[in-house]
N, C-alpha and C positions, 0 to 999 in steps of 0.2 A: 265298397266304395265310400271315401272319404266325403264329407260335405263339399269339397272345392272341387271335386271331380265331374265330368259331365260325361254321359253315357255315351259310347260309341258302338256302332255297329262294324262287325268285320263277318268277312265270309272266310272259310276254311273249308275245302273239298265240298262245297256246295251246302255247307250248314253255316247258319248264322250265328254269332255268337255276340252277345253285349258286354263291354268291359267300361270300366272307368278309366278315365285318364284325366291327369292334370290340365288345367289351362295351359297352353304353349305346348303340349307335348303330343298333339293329335296327330301331326304330320310323321312323326318319329315312330308312333304306334304303328301309323298303317305302313310306314316301311318295313317295320318289323313282321307284320302279318303277312305282306306280300312274300318276305323273307321264307317265312314259316311255311306258307301255300306252297311256293316252288318247293321247298325242300319235303313237302307231305306228298306232293304229287311225282317226287322224284322216288321216293320211297316206295311210294305205293303202284309206281310203273302201270304196267297193263293190268295188274290183278284189281279190277273193280270191285272186287267182292272182300277184300282185305277191311277187315274190320277197323275203322276210324281211330278208336282208342289205341290199338296197337301200332296202325301209321302214325300216330301223333307221337307215341314213345320213342318210337324208333328215329322218326325225324329230329324229337329233342335230344337223343342220345347222340344223334350225329352232330348236330350242332353244339354240343357240351363239348363234345371231342375235337371239334375244330376249334374251339373257343380255349380249350386247354392246350393246345397246341400254339396255338398264338400267344398265350400266356407265356409258356415256357420258352419261347422263341425270344420274346420282350425281354424275359427275366435274363437269358444269357447276352442279350445285346446289351442291357444293362451292367451287368458285371462286365463285360467287354471294356465298355465305355469308362467304369469306375478305375478299371485295370489300366488302361491307357492314361486318364487323367491322373493319377498317382505316380505313372512313370514320368510323366511331364512335370508333374510338381517336384519330384525328386530330382531330375535335369536342371529344372531352374534352381533350386536349393543349392546344386552342385556349383553352378553358373555364378551362385551370388547375386541371384538377380531377385 
């Protein structure tokens, strides 16, 4: 924790963790913790005996995969937008505008 961070307690699968958060980022951290908690509960399912570290790793892997898919989709849309803008630029150049 840096000297500017403040400690915040979060609960994941009935375990409490204290993490440092920069001023003004507490709400974002709490939202991320709720998202992670939901994903961990989804991964754990009915298996209450599943090891928390395994559940955490699988939840993190699922979330990383979702993030990667979003990034790839975003990159594809950016490429498409660049091609469209280039085509429009060529049409404007050809029209003498």
